[in-house]
DRENPA-860523 format. One line per field, with one value per residue: residue in one letter; x, z, y of N, C-alpha, C in turn. Coordinates in steps of 0.2 Angstrom, whole numbers, plus 2048, in hexadecimal, padded with zeros to 3 digits. Each point is the difference from the previous one (the first is absolute). Layout:
DRENPA-860523
type <- A|...
nc1 <- X|...
nc3 <- Z|...
nc2 <- Y|...
cac1 <- X|...
cac3 <- Z|...
cac2 <- Y|...
cc1 <- X|...
cc3 <- Z|...
cc2 <- Y|...
//
This chain:
DRENPA-860523
type <- M|R|L|G|L|N|I|G|F|V|F|G|G|D|D|H|L|D|H|L|R|L|V|K|E|A|E|A|L|G|F|S|V|T|W|A|A|E|A|Y|G|S|D|A|A|T|L|L|S|W|I|A|A|Q|T|S|T|I|D|I|G|A|A|V|F|Q|I|P|A|R|T|P|A|M|T|A|M|T|A|A|T|L|D|R|L|S|N|G|R|F|R|L|G|L|G|V|S|G|P|Q|V|S|E|G|W|H|G|V|R|F|A|Q|P|L|L|R|T|R|E|Y|V|E|I|V|N|S|A|M|R|R|E|T|V|K|F|E|G|K|Y|F|T|L|P|L|P|D|G|P|G|K|P|L|K|L|S|I|R|P|V|R|D|H|V|P|V|Y|L|A|A|V|G|P|K|N|L|E|L|A|G|E|I|A|D|G|W|L|G|I|L|N|D|P|S|F|L|G|E|Q|L|N|L|I|K|A|G|R|A|T|R|Q|A|G|L|G|M|D|G|F|D|V|V|A|S|V|P|V|V|V|G|D|D|I|E|A|G|A|D|P|I|R|G|Y|T|A|L|Y|I|G|G|M|G|S|R|E|K|N|F|Y|N|N|L|A|V|R|M|G|Y|A|D|E|A|K|E|I|Q|D|L|Y|L|A|K|K|H|R|E|A|M|A|A|V|P|L|G|F|I|D|S|I|S|L|L|G|G|K|E|R|I|A|D|K|L|T|A|Y|A|E|A|G|T|T|T|V|A|L|T|P|F|E|P|T|V|E|Q|R|I|A|T|L|R|T|V|A|E|A|L|D|L|A|G|I|G|D
nc1 <- EB0|800|7FA|802|7FD|802|7FD|805|7FD|7FD|7FD|7FA|7FB|7FE|807|800|7FA|803|804|7FB|7FE|806|801|7F9|800|806|7FC|7FB|805|801|800|807|800|7FE|803|801|7FF|806|7FF|7FD|7FC|7FC|7FF|804|802|7FE|803|806|7FF|7FE|806|803|7FD|802|806|802|802|7FF|807|802|803|804|7FE|803|801|800|806|801|7FA|803|800|805|7FF|7FE|806|803|7FE|801|806|801|7FD|803|805|7FF|7FE|805|800|806|7FD|803|803|806|7FF|806|801|806|7FC|7FF|805|7FD|7FD|804|803|7FC|7FD|805|804|801|806|801|802|804|7FC|805|803|7FC|7FF|806|802|7FC|801|806|7FE|7FD|804|803|7FE|7FF|806|7FE|806|804|7FD|806|803|806|7FE|800|7FB|7FF|7FD|7FF|7FE|7FD|807|7FD|7FC|7F9|802|7FC|803|7FC|7F9|7FF|7FA|7FF|7FD|806|7FC|805|805|7FF|7FF|7FF|806|7FE|805|7FE|803|804|804|806|802|7FA|803|806|7FF|7FC|805|803|7FD|7FE|7F9|800|800|7FF|7FF|803|7FD|7FC|806|7FD|802|7FD|7FA|804|801|7FA|7FD|806|7FE|7FA|803|804|7FB|7FD|805|7FF|7FA|801|805|800|7FF|7FC|7FB|801|7F9|804|7FC|801|7FE|7FF|801|7FB|800|7F9|800|7F9|802|7FD|7FE|806|801|7F9|801|806|7FB|7FB|804|800|7FA|7FF|803|7FE|7FC|801|801|7FB|7FC|802|801|806|804|802|7F9|7FF|7FD|7FB|802|804|7FB|7FD|805|801|7F9|805|7FD|807|801|7FB|803|805|7FD|7FE|805|804|7FC|800|806|801|7FC|804|7FB|7FC|804|800|7F9|800|805|7FB|805|7FE|806|802|7FD|801|806|7FE|7FD|7FA|801|7FB|800|7FC|801|800|7FB|7FE|802|7FE|7FA|7FF|802|7FC|7FC|802|7FE|7FB|7FB|7FD|800|7FB|801|7FA|802|7F9|800|7FA|7FC|7FD|7FC|7FA|804|801|7FA|7FE|805|7FF|7FB|801|803|7FB|7FC|804|7FF|7FA|800|803|7FC|801|7F9|800
nc3 <- C67|806|801|802|805|7FD|807|801|800|806|7FC|800|802|7FA|801|807|7FF|7FC|805|803|7FC|7FF|806|801|7FC|803|807|7FD|7FE|806|801|801|7FF|806|7FE|806|7FF|802|801|800|7FE|7FB|806|800|806|801|7FA|801|806|7FD|7FC|806|803|7F9|802|7FC|7FA|7FE|7FE|806|7FD|804|7FB|805|805|802|7FE|7FD|7FD|801|806|801|807|7FE|7FB|806|805|7FB|7FE|806|802|7FA|802|806|800|7FC|805|802|7FF|805|7FD|803|7FD|800|802|7FF|7FB|800|7FF|7FA|7FF|800|7FE|7F9|800|801|7FE|7FB|803|7FA|805|7FC|7FB|7FD|803|800|7F9|800|804|7FD|7FA|803|803|7F9|7FE|804|800|7F9|802|803|7FE|806|7FE|7FF|7FF|7FD|7FE|7FA|7FD|802|805|801|807|802|800|800|7FF|801|7F9|7FD|7FE|7FA|800|7FA|802|7FA|7FE|7FD|7FA|7FE|801|7F9|801|7F9|800|7FE|7FB|801|7FC|7FE|805|7FE|806|7FF|7F9|801|804|7FB|7FC|804|802|7FA|7FF|7FF|7FA|802|7F9|7FE|7FC|800|7FD|7FD|7FB|806|800|7FB|7FE|801|7FC|7FB|802|7FE|7FB|800|802|7FC|7FC|802|7FF|7FA|800|7FA|804|7FD|7FB|801|7FF|7FC|803|7F9|804|7FB|803|7FD|7FE|800|7FA|7FF|7FA|7FA|803|7FE|7FB|7FE|800|7FD|7FE|802|7FD|7FC|803|801|7FA|7FE|803|7FE|7FA|800|804|800|805|803|7FE|806|801|7FB|804|7FF|802|806|801|7FE|804|805|7FE|800|806|801|7FB|7FF|804|7FE|7FA|801|803|7FC|7FB|803|802|7F9|802|7FC|803|7FD|801|807|7FF|7FC|804|803|7FE|7FA|7FD|805|800|7FA|801|804|7FB|800|7FA|7FC|7FA|800|7FA|800|804|7FC|7FB|804|801|7FA|7FE|804|7FF|7F9|803|803|7FD|806|801|7FB|804|7FD|7FD|7FF|7F9|7FE|7FC|7FE|805|7FC|7FE|808|801|7FB|803|806|7FD|7FD|804|803|7FC|801|806|7FF|7FC|805|803|803|801|807
nc2 <- C99|804|802|806|804|806|801|801|806|803|803|7FD|803|7FC|802|7FF|802|805|801|801|803|803|800|800|804|802|800|803|805|7FF|807|800|806|804|806|803|807|803|806|806|7FB|7FC|7FC|7FD|800|806|803|7FC|803|805|801|7FE|805|803|7FC|7FB|801|806|7FF|803|804|802|805|802|7FB|806|7FD|807|7FD|7FB|7FE|7FC|802|807|800|7FC|805|806|7FD|7FE|806|804|7FC|801|807|800|7FD|803|805|801|805|800|805|800|806|803|801|808|803|802|7FA|7FC|806|802|7F9|7FB|804|7FB|800|803|7FC|7FF|801|7FD|803|806|7FF|7FF|805|804|7FD|7FF|806|803|7FD|803|806|800|7FD|805|802|7FF|806|7FE|806|801|807|803|7FE|7F9|802|7FA|801|806|801|805|7FB|800|801|7FC|7FC|801|7FD|800|803|803|7FB|803|800|804|7FC|800|807|7FF|801|806|802|805|7FF|805|802|800|803|804|7FF|800|806|802|7FE|802|804|802|7FF|808|803|805|7FF|805|803|7FB|800|7FB|805|803|7FC|7FE|806|801|7FC|802|806|7FE|7FD|805|803|7FB|800|806|800|7FD|7FD|803|805|7FE|801|7FA|802|804|804|800|805|800|806|7FF|807|800|800|7FE|7FE|802|806|7FE|805|7FF|7FA|803|804|7FB|7FD|806|802|7F9|7FF|806|7FE|7FA|801|805|7FD|7FA|805|800|805|800|7FF|7FF|7FC|802|806|7FE|7FD|806|803|7FB|802|804|804|801|802|7FB|7FB|804|800|7F9|7FF|803|7FD|7F9|800|802|7FA|7FE|7FF|804|804|7FE|800|805|801|7FD|7FC|800|7FF|805|804|7FF|801|805|7FF|7FF|801|801|7FD|7FB|801|807|800|7FB|803|806|7FE|7FD|806|802|7FC|802|806|7FC|804|801|807|801|805|800|805|7FF|804|7FC|805|7FC|7FE|801|805|801|7FF|804|804|7FF|800|806|803|7FF|803|805|7FF|7FF|806|803|7FD|806|800|801
cac1 <- 800|7F9|7FE|7FD|7FD|802|7FB|803|7FE|7FA|800|7FA|7FA|7FE|805|801|7FB|803|805|7FC|7FC|805|802|7FB|801|806|7FF|7FC|805|806|807|802|802|7FF|804|7FF|806|7FF|805|7FE|7F9|7FE|805|7FF|7FD|7FA|7FC|801|7FB|7FA|7FF|800|7F9|7FB|802|801|805|806|804|800|807|802|805|803|800|805|804|801|7FA|7FD|805|800|7FB|7FA|7FE|7FF|7F9|7FB|800|7FC|7FA|7FF|801|7FB|7FB|7FE|801|806|801|804|806|803|805|803|804|803|7FE|805|802|7FA|7FB|804|803|7FC|7F9|800|806|805|806|801|808|803|7FA|801|801|7FA|7FB|802|7FE|7F8|7FE|802|7FC|7F9|800|801|7F9|7FC|802|7FD|806|801|805|806|803|805|802|803|7FA|7FB|802|7FA|7FE|805|804|800|7F9|7FD|7FD|802|7FE|7FA|7FF|7FA|7FB|7FC|802|7FE|7FF|806|805|805|7FC|806|804|802|803|800|807|802|807|803|801|7FA|7FD|803|7FD|7FA|802|804|7FB|7F9|7FC|7FE|803|7FB|804|7FD|803|805|800|802|807|806|7FF|805|806|7FD|800|806|801|7FC|802|806|7FD|7FD|806|803|7FD|801|804|7FC|7F9|7FE|7FB|7FA|7FC|801|7FB|802|7FA|800|7FA|7FF|7FB|7FE|7FB|7FF|7FE|805|804|806|803|7FB|800|805|800|7FF|805|806|800|803|806|803|800|805|807|801|7FE|7FF|806|804|805|806|7FF|7FB|802|7FD|804|806|7FE|7FF|806|801|7FD|802|7FD|802|7FE|7F9|7FF|803|7FC|7F9|801|801|7F9|7FC|802|7FD|7F8|7FD|7FE|7FD|806|804|7FC|801|807|801|7FF|7FB|804|801|7F8|7FD|804|7FD|7F9|7FC|7FD|7FE|7FA|801|805|807|801|801|808|804|7FF|806|806|801|801|807|806|800|7FB|7FB|7FA|7FF|7FC|7FD|7FD|7FC|800|7FB|7FD|7F9|801|7FE|805|806|7FD|801|807|801|7FD|805|807|7FF|7FE|807|804|7FD|802|808|801|805|7FD|801
cac3 <- 803|803|7FF|806|7FF|805|801|802|805|800|800|802|7FC|7FF|7FC|803|7FC|7F9|802|803|7F9|7FC|804|7FF|7F9|800|803|7FC|7FB|802|802|806|805|7FE|804|803|801|805|7FF|805|7FF|803|802|7FC|805|801|7F9|7FF|805|7FD|7FA|801|804|7FB|7FB|803|7FC|7FD|805|801|801|802|7FC|806|807|801|807|805|803|805|803|7FE|803|7FE|7FA|800|802|7FB|7FB|803|800|7F9|7FD|803|7FE|7F9|800|7FC|7F9|801|7FE|803|7FC|804|7FD|805|7FD|7FE|806|801|805|807|805|801|802|805|805|801|7FC|7FB|800|7FF|7FF|7FF|807|803|7FD|802|808|800|7FE|805|805|7FF|7FF|807|803|7FC|802|807|804|805|7FC|802|7FB|802|7F9|800|800|804|806|803|802|801|805|805|803|802|7FB|800|7FA|7FF|7FB|7FD|803|7FB|7FB|7F8|7FC|7FE|805|7FC|7FB|7FB|800|7F9|802|7FB|7FF|7FB|7FF|7FF|806|802|7FD|804|807|7FF|7FE|805|805|7FF|7FB|7FA|7FE|7FD|7FC|7FC|7F9|7FD|7F8|7FF|7FD|804|806|801|804|806|803|802|805|805|800|804|807|801|800|807|805|800|7FB|7FC|801|7FA|800|801|807|801|7FC|7FD|7FF|7FC|7FF|7F9|7FE|7FA|7FC|7FA|7FA|7FA|800|805|803|804|806|805|803|807|804|801|807|803|7FE|802|808|803|7FD|800|806|805|803|7FF|7FA|801|802|7FC|7FE|7F9|7FA|7FF|7FD|7F9|7FE|800|7FB|7FA|7FD|804|7FE|800|808|801|7FD|803|807|7FF|7FF|806|806|7FF|801|7F8|801|7F9|7FB|802|7FE|7F9|7FF|801|7F9|7FF|800|807|802|7FD|803|807|801|7FB|7FC|7FB|800|803|7FD|802|807|801|7FE|804|805|800|801|807|801|7FE|804|806|804|801|800|7FE|804|7FC|801|7FB|800|7FD|806|803|803|7FA|7FB|803|800|7FA|7FE|804|7FC|7FA|803|802|7F9|7FD|804|7FD|7FA|801|803|806|806|805
cac2 <- 807|801|807|803|806|805|805|806|803|802|808|804|7FE|7F9|7FD|7FA|7FC|7FD|7FB|7F9|7FE|7FD|7FA|7FB|7FF|7FD|7FA|7FC|7FE|7FB|804|7FD|805|807|803|807|803|805|805|803|801|7FA|7FB|7F9|7FB|801|7FF|7F8|7FD|801|7FC|7F9|7FF|7FF|7FB|7FA|7FC|805|803|807|802|806|803|7FC|803|804|7FE|804|803|7FA|7FC|7FA|7FC|802|7FD|7F9|7FF|801|7FB|7FB|802|7FF|7FA|7FD|802|7FE|7F8|7FE|804|807|800|805|805|805|805|805|806|804|805|806|7FE|7FD|805|805|7FE|7FB|803|7FC|802|7FB|7FE|7F8|7FD|7F9|7FD|801|7FB|7F9|7FF|800|7FA|7FC|800|7FE|7F8|7FC|801|7FC|7F9|800|7FF|805|804|804|802|805|802|807|804|7FE|7FB|7FD|806|805|7FC|804|803|7FA|7FC|7F7|7FC|7FE|7FC|802|7FC|7FD|7FA|801|7F9|7FD|803|805|803|802|807|803|806|805|801|803|801|7F9|7FD|7FE|7FB|7FA|7FE|7FC|7F9|7FD|800|7FF|7FB|802|806|804|804|806|802|7FA|7FF|7F8|800|802|7FC|7FB|803|801|7F8|7FE|803|7FD|7F9|800|800|7FB|7FC|802|7FC|7F8|7FF|7FC|802|804|804|7FD|802|807|804|806|804|806|805|803|804|7FE|804|7FB|804|7FE|805|7FE|807|803|7FC|801|806|800|7FD|805|802|7FC|800|806|800|7FD|802|806|803|7FB|801|807|800|7FC|7F9|7FE|7F9|7FE|803|7FC|7FA|801|801|7FA|7FD|803|806|804|808|801|802|806|805|800|801|808|804|7FF|804|807|801|800|7F9|7FE|7FF|7FA|7FA|800|7FD|7F8|7FD|7FB|7F9|7FD|7FE|7FA|7FB|7FE|800|7FB|805|7FE|7FB|7FA|7FC|804|7FF|7F8|800|804|7FA|7FB|803|800|7F8|7FE|804|7FD|803|7FA|803|807|804|806|808|802|807|803|804|7FD|7FA|7FB|7FF|7FB|7F8|7FD|7FE|7FA|7FA|7FF|7FD|7F8|7FD|800|7FB|7FA|800|7FF|7F9|7FF|801|7FC
cc1 <- 7F9|7FF|7FF|7FD|803|7FB|803|7FE|7F9|801|7FA|7FA|7FE|805|800|7FB|802|806|7FD|7FD|806|803|7FC|801|806|800|7FC|804|804|806|802|801|7FE|805|7FD|807|7FE|806|7FF|7F8|7FD|804|7FE|7FB|7F8|7FC|800|7FB|7F9|7FE|800|7FA|7FA|802|801|806|807|804|800|807|802|807|801|7FF|807|804|801|7F9|7FE|807|7FF|7FB|7F9|7FE|7FF|7F9|7FB|800|7FD|7F9|7FC|7FF|7F9|7F9|7FF|802|806|801|805|807|803|805|803|805|802|7FD|806|802|7FB|7FB|803|801|7FA|7FA|801|805|805|806|801|807|800|7F9|801|801|7FB|7FB|803|7FD|7F9|7FE|801|7FC|7F9|800|801|7F9|7FB|800|7FD|806|7FF|805|806|804|805|803|803|7FA|7FB|803|7FA|802|806|804|7FF|7FA|7FC|7FD|803|7FF|7FA|7FF|7F9|7FB|7FB|802|7FD|7FF|807|806|805|7FB|805|801|802|804|800|807|801|808|803|802|7FA|7FC|804|7FD|7F9|800|802|7FA|7F8|7FE|7FF|802|7FA|804|7FB|804|803|7FF|802|808|805|7FF|806|806|7FD|800|806|803|7FC|802|807|7FE|7FE|806|804|7FB|801|804|7FB|7F8|7FD|7FB|7F8|7FD|801|7FB|803|7FA|801|7FA|800|7FA|7FD|7F9|7FF|7FD|805|806|805|801|7FA|7FF|806|7FF|7FD|806|806|801|803|807|804|800|805|807|802|7FF|7FF|807|803|804|805|7FF|7F8|802|7FD|803|806|7FE|7FF|807|802|7FE|801|7FD|803|7FE|7FA|7FE|802|7FB|7F9|801|801|7F9|7FB|802|7FF|7F9|7FE|7FD|7FE|807|804|7FC|802|807|801|800|7FA|802|800|7F8|7FE|805|7FE|7F8|7FD|7FB|7FD|7F9|802|806|807|801|802|807|804|800|806|807|801|801|807|806|800|7FB|7FC|7F9|800|7FB|7FD|7FE|7FC|801|7FB|7FC|7FA|801|7FE|805|806|7FE|801|807|802|7FD|805|806|7FF|800|808|804|7FF|802|808|801|805|7FD|802|7F9
cc3 <- 802|7FF|807|7FE|805|800|803|808|800|801|802|7FC|801|7FC|803|7FD|7FA|801|801|7FA|7FC|804|7FF|7F8|7FF|802|7FB|7F9|802|801|807|806|7FE|805|802|801|806|7FF|807|800|804|801|7FC|804|800|7FA|7FF|805|7FD|7FA|801|803|7FA|7FA|803|7FE|7FF|807|802|801|802|7FB|801|806|801|806|806|804|806|803|7FC|803|7FF|7F9|800|803|7FB|7FB|803|800|7FA|7FE|804|7FD|7F8|7FF|7FC|7F9|800|7FD|802|7FC|804|7FC|804|7FE|7FE|805|802|804|806|804|801|803|806|805|801|7FB|7FA|7FF|800|7FF|7FF|808|804|7FE|803|807|800|7FE|804|806|7FF|7FF|806|803|7FE|802|807|805|805|7FD|804|7FB|802|7F9|801|801|804|806|804|805|802|807|807|804|802|7FB|801|7F9|800|7FA|7FC|803|7FC|7FC|7F9|7FD|7FF|804|7FC|7FA|7FB|800|7FA|802|7F9|7FE|7FA|7FE|800|806|804|7FD|802|806|7FF|7FF|807|806|7FF|7FC|7FA|7FF|7FD|7FC|7FD|7FA|7FD|7F9|800|7FE|806|807|801|805|808|804|802|808|806|801|804|807|802|802|807|806|801|7F9|7FB|7FF|7F9|801|801|806|801|7FB|7FD|7FD|7FB|800|7F9|7FE|7F9|7FD|7FA|7FB|7FA|7FF|806|804|804|807|805|802|807|805|801|806|805|800|802|807|803|7FE|802|808|806|803|7FE|7F9|803|802|7FD|7FD|7F8|7FB|7FE|7FC|7F8|7FD|7FD|7FA|7F9|7FD|805|7FD|801|807|803|7FF|804|808|800|800|805|806|7FF|7FF|7F8|7FF|7F9|7FB|802|7FE|7F8|7FF|801|7F9|800|801|807|802|7FD|803|807|800|7FC|7FC|7FA|801|804|7FE|801|808|801|7FF|805|808|7FF|800|808|802|800|803|807|805|802|803|7FE|803|7FC|804|7FB|801|7FD|806|803|803|7FB|7FC|802|801|7F9|7FE|804|7FC|7FA|802|802|7F9|7FC|803|7FE|7F8|7FF|802|806|806|805|802
cc2 <- 802|808|803|807|805|805|806|803|802|808|803|7FE|7FA|7FC|7F9|7FA|7FE|7FB|7F9|7FD|7FD|7FA|7FB|7FD|7FB|7F9|7FA|7FD|7FB|803|7FD|805|807|803|807|803|806|805|805|803|7F9|7FB|7F9|7FB|800|7FD|7F9|7FC|801|7FB|7F8|7FD|7FE|7FC|7F9|7FC|804|802|807|802|807|802|807|804|804|7FF|806|802|7FB|7FD|7F9|7FB|802|7FC|7F9|7FF|801|7FA|7FA|800|7FF|7F9|7FB|801|7FE|7F8|7FF|803|806|7FF|807|803|806|804|806|806|804|805|805|7FD|7FD|806|805|7FF|7FC|803|7FB|800|7FA|7FE|7F8|7FC|7F9|7FC|800|7FB|7F8|7FF|7FF|7FA|7FB|7FF|7FE|7F8|7FD|801|7FB|7F9|800|7FE|806|805|804|802|805|801|807|805|7FE|7FB|7FE|7FB|805|7FE|805|802|7FA|7FC|7F9|7FD|7FE|7FB|802|7FC|7FE|7FB|801|7F9|7FD|803|804|802|802|807|802|806|805|802|803|800|7F8|7FD|7FE|7FA|7FA|7FE|7FD|7F9|7FD|800|7FF|7FB|802|807|805|806|805|803|7F9|7FF|7F9|800|802|7FB|7FB|803|801|7F9|7FD|802|7FC|7F8|801|801|7FA|7FB|802|7FD|7F9|7FE|7FA|801|803|804|7FC|802|807|803|807|804|807|804|803|803|7FC|805|7FC|806|800|806|801|807|803|7FB|802|807|801|7FE|805|803|7FC|7FF|806|801|7FC|801|807|803|7FC|800|807|7FF|7FC|7F8|7FD|7F8|7FE|805|7FC|7FA|801|801|7F9|7FC|804|807|805|807|801|801|805|805|800|803|808|803|7FF|804|808|801|801|7F8|7FE|7FF|7FA|7FA|800|7FE|7F9|7FD|7FB|7F9|7FE|7FF|7F9|7FA|7FD|7FF|7FB|805|7FC|7FA|7FA|7FB|803|7FE|7FA|800|802|7FB|7FB|802|801|7F9|7FD|803|7FE|803|7F9|803|807|804|805|806|802|808|803|804|7FE|7F9|7FB|7FF|7FC|7FA|7FD|7FF|7FA|7FA|7FF|7FD|7F8|7FC|7FF|7FB|7F9|7FE|7FE|7F9|7FF|801|7FA|7FD
//
């Protein structure tokens, strides 16, 4: 199993410099990849380009490029450019985002996200192979049939003719789709004891892609919060806002994929309470309502030995990359956390 690092967003001030310090430490420790996110603030492509220019071995990954934010051709152009500038270190994570961001920020209807994703990935892969792109689908048609457009081919030559595609998938059907059309899965709120159910859906998608196709070569990426320390409850506290936001506020009452995930994980009553409180703008109460057991199940908490045991549980469940999100308040503490987790991986004897 490999380690990755989530650097999230740029908010302002000098936090991008903190991100760079963390990435350079992760690279020195042998981490395989760093992932950058986007919502409706900093974009992932610019941050990854800046990171790539100041590193040499660690992969750079989008977690994720929002499908409604870019045409598939624009994503292929960006992926090819990042792959070229990083000398073949780019990984393309994709996701449909949610209705609020898709429709409120990008002005794109959140309709049939599975079909839209399927068409999108097919076009991106075709462009990356430097084929002359022609496509007729429900959501994308290239070139348009009633104008002067003509089929075109990507003019830049990426280092690779296929950049690994990862899907950020939460719901059952999207998990199957990830297995069918992607090279990896970006998971969130990952409990090793629940991963088997999720991976069975991915395996079903792999079988749809090709009979007998197993999980070899498919990267299962678990995004995992981490706080090092002997006091488990104190370590869980900084993660409460993160979990409350996803379960309670990441979407509407009618459509919150993360809330639905918590329900499937066995926290139906708790998920409802967290959402009710969060949508009523009682954010502190929503944070307090997140069960300690839930936070512990999806996180790395404790000292090196406890973290080593949890990493082993992730590996045995089928995780191939654990992408860490350190929650300590200072960059020095987060750097220390990366070192502790790297030592824990060595202690567990499961590193790649």
